[in-house]
C-alpha positions as CSV (number, residue, x, y, z in Angstrom):
1,X,-49.6,31.4,-6.6
2,X,-49.2,34.9,-5.4
3,X,-46.3,35.5,-3.0
4,X,-46.2,38.4,-1.1
5,X,-43.2,41.1,-1.2
6,X,-42.4,40.3,2.6
7,X,-42.1,36.3,1.7
8,X,-39.7,37.5,-1.4
9,X,-38.0,39.3,0.9
10,X,-37.4,36.8,3.5
11,X,-36.0,34.4,0.5
12,X,-34.0,37.0,-1.3
13,X,-32.0,37.5,2.4
14,X,-31.9,33.8,2.8
15,X,-30.0,33.3,-0.3
16,X,-27.4,36.0,-0.2
17,X,-26.7,34.4,3.6
18,X,-26.5,30.7,2.2
19,X,-24.1,32.2,-0.2
20,X,-21.7,33.8,2.4
21,X,-22.3,30.9,4.4
22,X,-21.0,28.7,1.2
23,X,-18.0,30.5,0.8
24,X,-16.8,30.2,4.4
25,X,-18.0,26.4,4.3
26,X,-15.6,26.2,1.3
27,X,-12.5,27.6,3.0
28,X,-12.7,25.9,6.2
29,X,-13.8,22.5,4.2
30,X,-11.8,22.0,1.3
31,X,-8.0,21.0,1.2
32,X,-6.0,24.4,0.0
33,X,-3.5,23.4,-3.3
34,X,-3.5,20.2,-5.3
35,X,-1.9,16.7,-4.8
36,X,-1.0,13.6,-7.2
37,X,-3.9,11.3,-7.1
38,X,-4.9,7.7,-8.2
39,X,-7.7,7.9,-10.7
40,X,-10.6,7.7,-8.7
41,X,-8.7,8.4,-5.3
42,X,-10.8,10.7,-3.2
43,X,-8.7,13.0,-0.7
44,X,-8.5,11.5,2.7
45,X,-8.6,15.1,3.8
46,X,-11.9,15.3,2.4
47,X,-14.0,14.5,5.8
48,X,-11.7,16.7,8.2
49,X,-13.1,20.3,8.8
50,X,-10.9,23.5,8.4
51,X,-8.1,21.2,6.8
52,X,-6.7,24.0,4.6
53,X,-5.8,26.3,8.0
54,X,-4.8,23.1,10.2
55,X,-2.5,22.5,7.2
56,X,-0.9,26.2,7.3
57,X,-0.5,26.2,10.8
58,X,1.1,22.9,10.6
59,X,3.5,24.3,7.9
60,X,4.3,27.4,9.9
61,X,5.1,24.9,13.0
62,X,7.1,22.6,10.8
63,X,9.0,26.2,9.5
64,X,9.8,27.6,12.9
65,X,11.2,24.5,14.1
66,X,13.5,24.3,11.7
67,X,14.6,27.7,12.2
68,X,15.0,26.9,16.0
69,X,17.5,23.8,14.8
70,X,19.0,26.2,12.0
71,X,19.9,28.7,15.4
72,X,20.8,25.5,17.1
73,X,23.7,25.2,14.6
74,X,25.1,28.6,15.2
75,X,23.3,30.1,12.2
76,X,23.7,34.6,12.3
77,X,21.5,36.0,14.8
78,X,19.4,38.0,11.7
79,X,17.3,34.2,11.7
80,X,15.7,35.8,15.1
81,X,13.8,38.5,13.3
82,X,12.3,35.8,10.8
83,X,11.9,33.6,14.2
84,X,9.6,36.5,15.6
85,X,7.9,37.3,12.2
86,X,6.9,33.5,12.4
87,X,5.3,34.0,15.6
88,X,3.6,36.9,14.7
89,X,1.9,34.9,11.5
90,X,1.0,32.2,14.0
91,X,-0.8,34.7,16.3
92,X,-2.8,36.3,13.1
93,X,-3.9,32.7,12.2
94,X,-4.9,32.3,15.4
95,X,-6.8,35.2,15.2
96,X,-8.3,34.6,12.1
97,X,-9.8,31.2,13.0
98,X,-11.5,32.7,16.0
99,X,-12.8,35.5,14.0
100,X,-14.0,33.4,11.1
101,X,-15.7,30.9,13.8
102,X,-17.5,34.0,15.4
103,X,-18.7,35.2,11.8
104,X,-20.0,31.7,11.3
105,X,-22.1,31.8,14.3
106,X,-23.4,35.0,13.6
107,X,-24.6,33.9,10.4
108,X,-26.4,30.7,11.4
109,X,-27.7,32.9,14.1
110,X,-29.3,35.2,11.5
111,X,-30.4,32.7,9.2
112,X,-32.1,30.6,12.0
113,X,-34.1,33.5,13.2
114,X,-35.2,34.5,9.8
115,X,-36.2,30.7,9.1
116,X,-38.3,30.9,12.1
117,X,-40.1,34.3,10.9
118,X,-40.7,32.7,7.6
119,X,-42.2,29.6,8.6
120,X,-44.1,31.1,11.1
121,X,-46.9,31.3,8.6
122,X,-47.3,27.5,8.3
123,X,-45.0,27.0,5.6
124,X,-43.5,24.0,7.2
125,X,-41.7,21.6,4.7
126,X,-42.8,18.0,4.4
127,X,-40.7,15.3,5.8
128,X,-41.2,12.0,6.3
129,X,-41.2,11.0,9.7
130,X,-38.5,8.4,10.8
131,X,-39.4,5.2,13.3
132,X,-38.6,6.1,16.5
133,X,-37.5,9.4,16.2
134,X,-37.6,11.9,18.8
135,X,-39.8,15.1,19.4
136,X,-38.2,17.9,17.1
137,X,-38.3,19.7,20.5
138,X,-35.5,17.8,21.7
139,X,-33.4,17.6,18.2
140,X,-31.0,20.5,19.4
141,X,-27.5,20.5,18.4
142,X,-26.0,19.6,21.8
143,X,-23.1,21.0,23.3
144,X,-20.9,18.1,24.6
145,X,-17.1,18.5,24.7
146,X,-17.4,14.7,24.2
147,X,-18.2,15.2,20.4
148,X,-16.5,18.6,19.8
149,X,-17.3,18.1,16.0
150,X,-21.1,17.7,16.0
151,X,-22.0,21.4,15.6
152,X,-20.0,21.7,12.3
153,X,-21.0,18.3,11.1
154,X,-24.6,19.3,11.4
155,X,-24.5,22.8,9.7
156,X,-22.5,21.0,7.0
157,X,-25.1,18.3,6.5
158,X,-27.8,20.9,6.5
159,X,-26.2,22.5,3.4
160,X,-25.2,19.4,1.9
161,X,-27.0,16.6,2.7
162,X,-28.7,16.5,-1.0
163,X,-25.2,16.2,-2.7
164,X,-25.0,12.0,-2.1
165,X,-28.1,9.8,-2.3
166,X,-26.5,7.9,0.8
167,X,-27.5,10.4,2.9
168,X,-31.4,9.9,2.5
169,X,-30.7,5.9,2.0
170,X,-29.9,6.5,5.9
171,X,-33.3,8.6,6.8
172,X,-31.7,12.1,6.2
173,X,-34.5,14.6,5.7
174,X,-32.6,17.8,6.1
175,X,-34.3,18.1,9.3
176,X,-32.2,18.1,12.5
177,X,-33.9,15.1,14.0
178,X,-32.9,13.0,11.1
179,X,-29.0,14.5,10.8
180,X,-28.6,14.0,14.3
181,X,-30.1,10.5,14.3
182,X,-27.4,9.9,11.1
183,X,-24.5,11.7,12.8
184,X,-24.9,9.5,16.3
185,X,-26.1,6.3,14.8
186,X,-23.8,6.1,11.8
187,X,-21.0,8.6,11.9
188,X,-20.0,8.5,15.6
189,X,-19.9,12.5,15.6
190,X,-22.9,13.1,18.0
191,X,-24.4,11.6,21.0
192,X,-27.6,9.6,20.6
193,X,-30.9,11.1,20.7
194,X,-32.8,10.5,23.6
195,X,-35.0,7.1,23.4
196,X,-33.2,5.9,20.5
197,X,-30.8,2.8,20.5
198,X,-27.5,3.3,18.9
199,X,-26.7,0.1,17.4
200,X,-23.8,1.1,15.3
201,X,-21.6,2.6,18.3
202,X,-19.6,-1.1,18.5
203,X,-15.7,-1.6,18.2
204,X,-14.8,-1.7,14.2
205,X,-11.4,-2.5,14.8
206,X,-11.1,-6.1,16.3
207,X,-12.4,-8.9,14.6
208,X,-14.8,-11.1,17.1
209,X,-13.3,-13.6,19.5
210,X,-14.2,-17.0,19.4
211,X,-13.7,-18.4,15.9
212,X,-13.2,-21.9,14.7
213,X,-9.5,-22.9,14.0
214,X,-8.6,-23.3,10.7
215,X,-7.8,-26.3,9.4
216,X,-5.2,-27.0,6.5
217,X,-6.8,-27.9,3.3
218,X,-6.0,-30.2,0.5
219,X,-8.7,-29.9,-2.3
220,X,-8.2,-26.4,-4.1
221,X,-11.9,-27.5,-6.2
222,X,-14.0,-25.4,-3.7
223,X,-11.1,-22.1,-4.5
224,X,-11.7,-22.7,-7.9
225,X,-15.5,-22.3,-7.5
226,X,-15.0,-19.2,-5.5
227,X,-13.2,-17.5,-8.1
228,X,-15.7,-18.3,-10.5
229,X,-15.8,-18.1,-14.5
230,X,-16.5,-15.7,-16.7
231,X,-14.3,-13.0,-15.4
232,X,-12.1,-12.5,-18.1
233,X,-8.5,-13.6,-19.4
234,X,-6.8,-12.1,-16.2
235,X,-8.9,-14.4,-13.9
236,X,-8.7,-17.6,-16.5
237,X,-4.7,-17.2,-15.7
238,X,-5.1,-17.1,-12.3
239,X,-7.4,-20.4,-12.8
240,X,-5.4,-22.1,-15.0
241,X,-2.2,-21.8,-12.5
242,X,-4.1,-22.9,-9.4
243,X,-5.5,-26.0,-11.2
244,X,-2.1,-26.5,-12.2
245,X,0.0,-26.6,-9.3
246,X,-2.7,-27.9,-7.1
247,X,-1.1,-31.2,-6.3
248,X,2.2,-29.7,-5.3
249,X,0.1,-27.0,-3.2
250,X,-1.7,-30.0,-1.5
251,X,1.9,-31.8,-1.0
252,X,2.9,-28.7,0.7
253,X,0.1,-28.1,2.8
254,X,0.5,-31.6,4.4
255,X,4.1,-30.8,5.4
256,X,3.3,-27.8,6.8
257,X,0.8,-29.4,8.7
258,X,3.2,-31.5,10.3
259,X,5.6,-28.7,10.7
260,X,2.9,-26.3,12.7
261,X,0.8,-29.4,14.3
262,X,1.2,-27.4,17.8
263,X,-0.1,-23.9,16.5
264,X,-3.5,-23.5,15.8
265,X,-4.6,-20.5,14.0
266,X,-8.3,-19.2,14.1
267,X,-9.7,-19.2,11.1
268,X,-10.4,-15.4,9.2
269,X,-12.8,-14.3,7.2
270,X,-10.7,-12.6,4.4
271,X,-11.7,-10.7,1.4
272,X,-9.2,-10.7,-1.4
273,X,-10.2,-7.9,-4.0
274,X,-7.2,-7.1,-7.1
275,X,-8.2,-3.7,-7.8
276,X,-6.3,-3.6,-11.2
277,X,-8.8,-5.9,-12.2
278,X,-11.7,-3.6,-11.2
279,X,-13.5,-1.1,-13.7
280,X,-12.5,0.2,-16.9
281,X,-8.6,-0.2,-15.6
282,X,-9.2,-4.0,-15.2
283,X,-10.8,-4.6,-18.7
284,X,-7.2,-3.1,-20.1
285,X,-5.3,-5.1,-17.9
286,X,-7.0,-8.5,-18.7
287,X,-6.4,-7.8,-22.4
288,X,-3.0,-7.0,-22.3
289,X,-2.9,-10.0,-20.5
290,X,-3.4,-12.1,-23.7
291,X,-0.9,-9.8,-25.5
292,X,2.1,-10.3,-23.6
293,X,1.5,-8.0,-21.0
294,X,2.6,-8.2,-17.1
295,X,1.7,-11.2,-15.7
296,X,3.5,-11.4,-12.2
297,X,0.6,-9.4,-10.2
298,X,-1.4,-12.4,-11.2
299,X,1.0,-14.9,-10.3
300,X,1.0,-13.7,-6.7
301,X,-2.9,-12.9,-6.4
302,X,-3.1,-16.2,-7.4
303,X,-0.4,-17.7,-5.1
304,X,-2.0,-15.7,-2.4
305,X,-5.5,-16.5,-2.7
306,X,-4.1,-20.2,-2.4
307,X,-2.0,-20.2,0.5
308,X,-5.1,-18.3,2.7
309,X,-7.2,-21.4,1.2
310,X,-5.0,-24.0,2.2
311,X,-4.2,-22.6,5.4
312,X,-8.2,-22.9,6.2
313,X,-9.3,-20.0,6.1
314,X,-12.9,-18.3,4.9
315,X,-11.7,-16.7,1.0
316,X,-13.8,-14.5,-0.6
317,X,-12.8,-13.1,-4.2
318,X,-14.0,-9.8,-5.7
319,X,-13.1,-8.6,-8.9
320,X,-15.8,-5.5,-10.1
321,X,-16.8,-2.6,-8.2
322,X,-20.5,-4.0,-8.0
323,X,-19.2,-7.0,-6.2
324,X,-17.0,-4.9,-3.8
325,X,-20.0,-2.6,-3.0
326,X,-22.2,-5.9,-2.2
327,X,-19.9,-7.8,-0.2
328,X,-18.8,-4.9,2.1
329,X,-22.0,-3.5,2.3
330,X,-21.8,-0.1,0.9
331,X,-24.6,2.2,0.6
332,X,-25.8,3.5,-2.5
333,X,-24.1,7.0,-3.6
334,X,-21.2,8.5,-3.7
335,X,-19.2,6.9,-0.9
336,X,-20.1,10.2,1.4
337,X,-21.6,7.7,4.2
338,X,-19.8,4.6,6.2
339,X,-21.2,1.2,5.6
340,X,-24.4,0.1,6.7
341,X,-23.2,-3.3,8.6
342,X,-20.1,-3.6,10.6
343,X,-17.1,-4.8,8.0
344,X,-17.8,-9.0,7.7
345,X,-13.9,-9.3,7.1
346,X,-11.1,-9.6,9.0
347,X,-8.6,-9.1,6.5
348,X,-8.7,-6.8,3.3
349,X,-6.0,-8.3,0.5
350,X,-5.9,-5.5,-2.4
351,X,-3.5,-3.2,-3.9
352,X,-3.1,0.7,-4.5
353,X,-6.3,0.7,-6.9
354,X,-8.1,-1.9,-4.9
355,X,-7.2,1.1,-2.0
356,X,-8.9,3.5,-3.8
357,X,-12.0,1.8,-4.6
358,X,-12.3,0.8,-0.8
359,X,-11.9,4.6,-0.1
360,X,-14.5,5.4,-2.3
361,X,-17.2,3.6,-1.3
362,X,-16.8,3.1,2.4
363,X,-16.7,6.5,3.2
364,X,-15.6,7.2,7.2
365,X,-15.8,3.5,7.6
366,X,-12.2,3.3,5.3
367,X,-10.0,5.0,8.5
368,X,-12.2,2.8,11.1
369,X,-10.7,-0.3,9.5
370,X,-7.5,0.6,7.8
371,X,-5.9,-1.5,10.4
372,X,-7.3,-4.7,8.5
373,X,-6.1,-3.9,5.3
374,X,-2.9,-5.9,3.5
375,X,-1.6,-4.2,-0.1
376,X,0.1,-6.3,-2.3
377,X,2.5,-3.7,-3.4
378,X,5.3,-4.8,-6.0
379,X,7.4,-1.9,-6.0
380,X,7.5,-1.4,-1.9
381,X,6.2,2.2,0.0
382,X,8.3,3.6,2.2
383,X,7.5,5.4,5.0
384,X,8.7,8.8,4.2
385,X,5.9,8.2,1.3
386,X,3.4,6.9,3.4
387,X,2.9,9.5,5.8
388,X,0.6,12.0,4.4
389,X,1.3,15.5,6.0
390,X,5.3,14.7,6.0
391,X,5.0,13.4,2.3
392,X,3.8,16.7,1.2
393,X,6.0,19.0,3.0
394,X,9.3,17.3,2.6
395,X,8.6,16.3,-0.9
396,X,7.9,12.9,-0.9
397,X,4.3,13.5,-2.6
398,X,3.4,11.3,-5.3
399,X,0.0,9.4,-6.4
400,X,1.0,6.1,-5.0
401,X,1.6,7.1,-1.4
402,X,-0.2,9.1,1.4
403,X,-2.4,6.3,2.7
404,X,-0.9,6.1,6.1
405,X,-1.2,2.2,6.7
406,X,1.4,0.8,8.7
407,X,4.4,0.2,6.5
408,X,4.3,-3.8,7.1
409,X,0.9,-3.3,5.7
410,X,2.2,-3.2,2.5
411,X,3.2,-6.5,1.2
412,X,5.8,-6.7,-1.8
413,X,6.9,-9.3,-4.4
414,X,10.5,-9.4,-3.2
415,X,12.4,-8.6,0.1
416,X,13.7,-5.6,-1.4
417,X,12.0,-3.2,1.1
418,X,12.4,-4.4,4.7
419,X,10.0,-1.1,5.9
420,X,7.5,-3.2,4.7
421,X,6.5,-7.0,4.7
422,X,7.6,-9.4,2.0
423,X,5.1,-11.7,1.0
424,X,6.4,-13.3,-2.8
425,X,4.7,-15.7,-4.5
426,X,5.8,-19.2,-5.2
427,X,8.5,-20.6,-8.2
428,X,8.7,-23.9,-10.1
429,X,9.8,-26.6,-8.1
430,X,11.1,-30.0,-9.1
431,X,11.3,-33.5,-7.5
432,X,14.6,-35.6,-7.2
433,X,13.5,-37.7,-10.8
434,X,12.2,-34.6,-12.7
435,X,15.6,-32.9,-11.8
436,X,17.4,-36.0,-13.4
437,X,15.1,-36.1,-16.5
438,X,15.6,-32.4,-17.3
439,X,19.6,-32.2,-16.8
440,X,19.5,-35.1,-19.8
441,X,17.2,-33.2,-22.2
442,X,18.9,-30.0,-21.8
443,X,20.3,-28.3,-25.0
444,X,23.3,-26.5,-24.2
445,X,23.3,-24.0,-27.1
446,X,19.7,-22.8,-26.7
447,X,18.6,-19.3,-25.1
448,X,15.4,-18.2,-24.2
449,X,14.9,-14.2,-24.5
450,X,13.2,-12.5,-21.6
451,X,11.0,-10.4,-23.2
452,X,7.0,-10.7,-24.7
453,X,7.0,-7.3,-26.4
454,X,9.0,-6.1,-29.5
455,X,9.6,-2.6,-27.6
456,X,11.6,-4.6,-24.8
457,X,14.2,-5.5,-27.9
458,X,14.6,-2.0,-29.4
459,X,18.2,-0.7,-28.7
460,X,19.6,-4.6,-27.5
461,X,20.6,-5.2,-31.1
462,X,24.4,-5.2,-30.2
463,X,23.8,-7.1,-27.2
464,X,21.8,-10.0,-28.5
465,X,24.3,-9.8,-31.8
466,X,26.6,-10.9,-29.3
467,X,25.1,-13.8,-27.6
468,X,23.8,-15.1,-31.1
469,X,27.2,-15.8,-32.2
470,X,27.7,-18.3,-29.6
471,X,24.0,-19.8,-28.7
472,X,20.7,-20.1,-30.7
473,X,18.1,-17.7,-29.6
474,X,14.5,-18.0,-29.2
475,X,11.4,-15.5,-28.3
476,X,8.1,-15.8,-27.1
477,X,7.4,-12.2,-28.8
478,X,3.5,-11.4,-29.4
479,X,2.6,-10.3,-32.5
480,X,-0.5,-9.0,-33.8
481,X,-1.5,-10.8,-37.0
482,X,-0.1,-9.4,-40.3
483,X,2.0,-6.8,-38.6
484,X,5.6,-6.7,-39.5
485,X,8.2,-8.4,-36.9
486,X,10.8,-5.8,-35.4
487,X,12.6,-9.5,-34.0
488,X,16.1,-9.8,-35.6
489,X,15.6,-12.4,-38.1
490,X,18.3,-14.5,-36.4
491,X,15.5,-15.2,-33.4
492,X,13.3,-18.1,-33.5
493,X,10.2,-16.5,-32.5
494,X,7.3,-19.1,-31.0
495,X,4.8,-16.2,-30.3
496,X,3.0,-15.8,-26.9
497,X,3.1,-19.2,-25.4
498,X,1.0,-20.5,-22.7
499,X,2.8,-20.9,-19.4
500,X,2.5,-24.7,-20.0
501,X,4.5,-24.4,-23.4
502,X,6.6,-21.4,-21.7
503,X,8.1,-23.8,-19.3
504,X,8.5,-26.7,-21.6
505,X,10.6,-24.4,-23.5
506,X,12.6,-23.7,-20.5
507,X,13.2,-27.1,-19.6
508,X,15.5,-27.1,-23.0
509,X,16.9,-24.0,-22.6
510,X,20.6,-23.7,-21.0
511,X,20.1,-19.7,-20.7
512,X,17.6,-17.3,-20.0
513,X,18.8,-13.7,-21.0
514,X,17.3,-10.6,-19.6
515,X,16.9,-7.5,-22.1
516,X,16.7,-4.8,-18.6
517,X,12.7,-4.8,-18.7
518,X,10.6,-6.0,-16.8
519,X,12.4,-5.4,-13.5
520,X,11.7,-7.8,-10.9
521,X,9.5,-10.5,-12.1
522,X,9.1,-14.0,-11.4
523,X,10.1,-15.6,-14.8
524,X,13.6,-15.7,-14.2
525,X,13.3,-17.4,-10.8
526,X,10.8,-19.9,-12.8
527,X,13.7,-20.4,-15.4
528,X,16.4,-21.2,-12.4
529,X,14.1,-23.6,-11.1
530,X,13.9,-25.7,-14.6
531,X,18.1,-25.4,-14.8
532,X,18.4,-22.1,-16.6
533,X,21.3,-19.7,-16.2
534,X,20.0,-16.1,-15.6
535,X,22.0,-13.6,-17.8
536,X,21.0,-9.6,-17.0
537,X,22.2,-6.5,-17.5
538,X,23.9,-3.9,-15.2
539,X,22.6,-0.3,-14.9
540,X,25.1,1.9,-14.5
541,X,23.8,4.5,-12.9
542,X,21.4,2.8,-11.2
543,X,18.0,3.4,-12.2
544,X,16.0,5.5,-9.9
545,X,12.7,7.5,-9.6
546,X,14.6,10.5,-11.1
547,X,15.6,8.5,-14.4
548,X,13.8,6.2,-14.6
549,X,10.0,6.2,-16.2
550,X,9.0,3.0,-14.7
551,X,9.9,4.4,-11.1
552,X,9.1,8.3,-11.3
553,X,6.3,8.7,-8.8
554,X,6.7,5.5,-7.2
555,X,6.6,6.0,-3.3
556,X,10.6,4.7,-3.2
557,X,14.2,5.9,-3.0
558,X,15.6,2.6,-4.4
559,X,18.4,2.5,-6.5
560,X,18.2,-0.5,-8.6
561,X,21.6,-1.6,-10.0
562,X,20.5,-4.7,-12.4
563,X,17.2,-6.0,-13.8
564,X,16.4,-8.4,-11.2
565,X,18.2,-7.3,-7.9
566,X,17.1,-10.2,-5.9
567,X,18.4,-12.7,-8.1
568,X,21.9,-10.9,-7.8
569,X,22.1,-10.2,-4.7
570,X,20.6,-13.6,-2.8
571,X,20.9,-15.8,-5.7
572,X,24.3,-14.9,-7.9
573,X,26.2,-17.3,-9.2
574,X,26.6,-19.5,-11.0
575,X,22.9,-19.0,-11.2
576,X,23.1,-15.3,-12.2
577,X,25.2,-13.4,-14.3
578,X,25.3,-9.5,-14.1
579,X,27.2,-7.8,-16.8
580,X,27.5,-4.9,-18.7
581,X,25.1,-5.0,-21.9
582,X,27.0,-2.9,-23.9
583,X,30.5,-4.4,-23.3
584,X,30.3,-7.5,-26.5
585,X,33.5,-9.1,-25.1
586,X,32.3,-9.2,-21.3
587,X,29.0,-10.6,-22.9
588,X,30.5,-12.9,-24.9
589,X,32.9,-14.1,-22.0
590,X,29.9,-14.7,-19.7
591,X,28.3,-16.6,-21.8
592,X,30.8,-19.0,-23.2
593,X,31.6,-19.7,-19.1
594,X,27.8,-20.3,-18.8
595,X,28.2,-22.9,-22.1
596,X,30.5,-25.1,-20.4
597,X,29.3,-25.0,-16.5
598,X,26.5,-27.6,-15.1
599,X,24.2,-25.9,-13.0
600,X,20.9,-27.9,-10.9
601,X,17.8,-26.5,-11.0
602,X,17.3,-24.3,-8.0
603,X,14.5,-22.6,-5.8
604,X,15.2,-20.7,-2.8
605,X,13.2,-21.5,0.2
606,X,11.2,-18.5,0.5
607,X,9.9,-19.2,-3.2
608,X,8.8,-22.6,-2.6
609,X,5.0,-23.1,-1.6
610,X,6.1,-24.1,2.0
611,X,8.0,-21.4,2.3
612,X,5.3,-19.0,1.3
613,X,2.6,-20.7,3.6
614,X,5.3,-20.7,6.8
615,X,5.6,-17.1,5.6
616,X,1.7,-16.2,5.7
617,X,0.8,-18.5,8.5
618,X,3.6,-16.4,10.7
619,X,2.0,-12.9,9.4
620,X,-1.7,-13.6,10.1
621,X,-0.7,-15.3,13.6
622,X,1.4,-12.2,14.8
623,X,0.9,-9.4,12.6
624,X,-1.6,-7.2,14.6
625,X,-2.4,-3.6,13.5
626,X,-5.3,-3.1,15.1
627,X,-4.8,-3.6,19.0
628,X,-3.5,-0.8,21.0
629,X,-0.8,-3.3,22.7
630,X,-0.1,-5.8,20.5
631,X,2.4,-8.7,21.5
632,X,6.3,-7.6,20.0
633,X,6.8,-9.6,16.8
634,X,9.4,-10.1,16.3
635,X,10.5,-10.8,19.8
636,X,12.7,-7.9,21.4
637,X,15.6,-10.3,22.3
638,X,16.4,-10.8,18.2
639,X,17.3,-7.0,18.0
640,X,21.0,-6.3,17.1
641,X,21.5,-2.6,17.3
642,X,23.8,-1.4,14.9
643,X,25.3,2.3,14.4
644,X,25.6,3.6,10.4
645,X,28.3,5.8,8.8
646,X,27.4,8.9,7.3
647,X,25.6,8.5,4.0
648,X,24.4,4.9,4.8
649,X,20.6,3.8,5.2
650,X,19.8,0.9,7.9
651,X,18.5,-1.4,4.6
652,X,22.7,-0.8,3.8
653,X,24.0,-1.2,7.5
654,X,22.2,-4.3,8.5
655,X,23.2,-5.9,4.6
656,X,26.3,-5.2,5.0
657,X,26.7,-7.4,8.2
658,X,24.8,-10.1,6.6
659,X,21.6,-9.1,8.9
660,X,18.4,-8.0,7.7
661,X,16.6,-4.1,9.1
662,X,13.7,-4.7,11.4
663,X,11.5,-1.7,11.4
664,X,9.6,-3.5,14.4
665,X,12.4,-2.9,16.5
666,X,12.5,0.7,16.3
667,X,10.8,1.7,18.8
668,X,12.9,-0.3,21.3
669,X,16.0,2.0,19.9
670,X,14.1,5.1,19.8
671,X,15.5,5.7,23.3
672,X,17.9,8.3,25.2
673,X,20.2,4.8,26.7
674,X,20.5,3.7,23.2
675,X,23.0,6.3,22.4
676,X,25.0,5.6,25.5
677,X,25.0,2.0,25.3
678,X,26.7,2.8,21.6
679,X,29.3,5.0,23.3
680,X,27.8,7.9,21.9
681,X,28.1,11.3,23.9
682,X,24.9,13.6,23.3
683,X,25.8,17.4,24.1
684,X,21.3,17.6,23.5
685,X,18.8,15.0,22.7
686,X,15.7,16.3,20.7
687,X,12.7,14.4,19.7
688,X,11.2,15.5,16.3
689,X,9.7,14.6,13.5
690,X,11.9,13.2,10.7
691,X,11.9,9.8,8.7
692,X,16.0,9.5,9.7
693,X,15.6,9.5,12.9
694,X,16.8,8.0,15.8
695,X,20.2,9.3,14.4
696,X,23.6,10.9,15.6
697,X,24.9,14.1,14.6
698,X,28.7,13.7,15.1
699,X,29.5,17.0,14.3
700,X,27.2,18.9,16.6
701,X,27.1,15.7,19.4
702,X,23.3,16.0,19.0
703,X,20.9,12.6,19.5
704,X,17.9,12.5,18.0
705,X,14.6,10.6,18.8
706,X,11.7,10.1,16.1
707,X,8.4,11.3,17.2
708,X,6.0,10.5,14.9
709,X,5.9,6.1,14.5
710,X,4.8,5.8,11.4
711,X,7.9,7.7,10.1
712,X,10.3,4.5,11.4
713,X,12.3,3.6,8.1
714,X,15.0,1.4,7.1
715,X,15.3,3.2,4.0
716,X,17.0,7.2,3.7
717,X,20.4,8.7,4.8
718,X,22.0,11.8,4.7
719,X,25.7,13.1,5.1
720,X,24.9,14.7,8.4
721,X,23.8,11.5,10.8
722,X,24.8,8.5,11.7
723,X,21.6,6.3,11.9
724,X,20.6,4.0,14.7
725,X,19.4,0.7,13.1
726,X,17.8,-2.6,14.2
727,X,19.1,-5.6,12.3
728,X,18.1,-8.8,13.1
729,X,19.3,-12.4,12.2
730,X,17.0,-14.5,9.4
731,X,16.4,-17.7,8.8
732,X,18.5,-19.4,5.8
733,X,16.3,-19.1,2.6
734,X,13.7,-17.2,4.7
735,X,14.7,-13.4,4.9
736,X,11.4,-12.4,6.5
737,X,11.2,-14.5,9.2
738,X,14.2,-14.8,12.2
739,X,14.8,-18.4,14.3
740,X,11.6,-18.9,16.2
741,X,9.5,-16.3,14.7
742,X,6.8,-18.4,14.1
């Protein structure tokens, strides 16, 4: 083929213009800087135009507000010049934005002219027509104030529609008509084209009404079939646990039916996706489950699935990425496009890994359905780490945070973070006859060490030696065949035991010995439920994200003062003893006292099957994160307002009063009248973005209210503010619920 000089010149000009355009688009669309991410987690901001410039503007605004705050505190007048400089910066930023937008419009105008000239000779590219597509004459970019991002999205797709196969799957071929049809039908960025019926324009946050009533079930066989076989050792552990406890779950279901018979609940479609089991990470996790690896998450997943099924909901279970894509209707490709049909699930229970997987395959639908997510989160997520822009600007950014869910959508294993919802799990429960039988078969001098991998034992020799002089030590440590043992010779190691075998050993033992790790697992509660006393080390200084490798990078500021804070704070003596592991005298005195004590098996009500069913029922009935006007829960009359001292978090303020911090009530406190009702005299009142607010600065007599609802936080403190704290009472043995909260 012979190409004319004129045509080649046009192509050259086109290439130059497209290169310039690409640079402009990159500056507008690609976020500045880097942030920590979960493996495979796309940035939440990738779909936001002009993110880098907007981020700079937000930073300037924040710095400006901080300077204004310093001025209120009578910092020297030289700050005035800095404030003026900031204002000039902001004006320069606005001018730059207008200039970039003007240049972009000019580039596209020239490009459009060249395209028309080059195609005048009939070299019109071939396009596959779309069914129902209007005439190309009407496929002009609309100038509709209701769709301000339409033009920018059209230009982006013109340049990048080949970057992900999902666009072609939805009929995009690079032409204006196909792009506008996609942006109106699938992404809602543009108005519908004339003559096309937009079937996608529907409410994507609220489940459909008119659901059947959930009926409590007793037979767990269908659940085991749902989970399926051949999914690896982790899922086999879950199946084994469900099957072993099925009879006790059924009896708990009957008791909860009698307790809640007058409170019907709509049957929901629920997806359970343990992301930790999907992909390559899932294979490694499964292998560890058979080699002494962590089982706490699997215990919780088993019990959540069983509770939802017992309560009568329709459960779907996925543990692989192909399964996840199939059940949510993800289009083929890299995840740039929304899902193909409205999400078929009312609730999605997942974990942090699953959140990243959902975001990667749901595209823009991830944000549309985020109110339906429930995240099993063993270490908890505090609001300061959850709100993306705030966490980046104030030093709270981590690989695990910035998902911007409502903090109560995170569900913890223990009630250590009241900003989140306490989901929990179930521990062993024994009937009266079994309790007596266990007491008769106890061997007073038998102690079992809590630690299934030998690295957990290293550095604990003097601690274990002191206990071994009083009691016989048994271990359940996994050992590779032929590998040398690093377990002391005075310990009888049984190797890695099945769950049934471990329970039989605990039924014989008097003492369960913590080594300091793993933190906050289910095993100590199961040992206490079988009549053991739990001995654990005290941490001095407390373990925090600053000094602990495990907590480093986690979205929490907790100070963990022992291996199992829940056991220490909510159970305590005579069931739980916390000692200085380096003080052999203290350790031996505690062990001798335990040796001569009598304790009966004990399970906190919130860790019984009935307690968990009650809690899950309450959450499903009352936690509504999709409605703009949800019914208040817990009820407003449960609020007990408290003013903290300097340096106190609301978690601590409420706990000291034998109450619990209730984040749902912050909105009730976030009013100027609250300060006067507590006898505080405000010289000024401001509304700011700060996870410590509402709060009172006593020195300046300044009252501060919260502007950002996602930042209401029970956690956090400083030495200049007294926090206003929403506390409430809770049911005995059920800290998640207040009286009448069902």
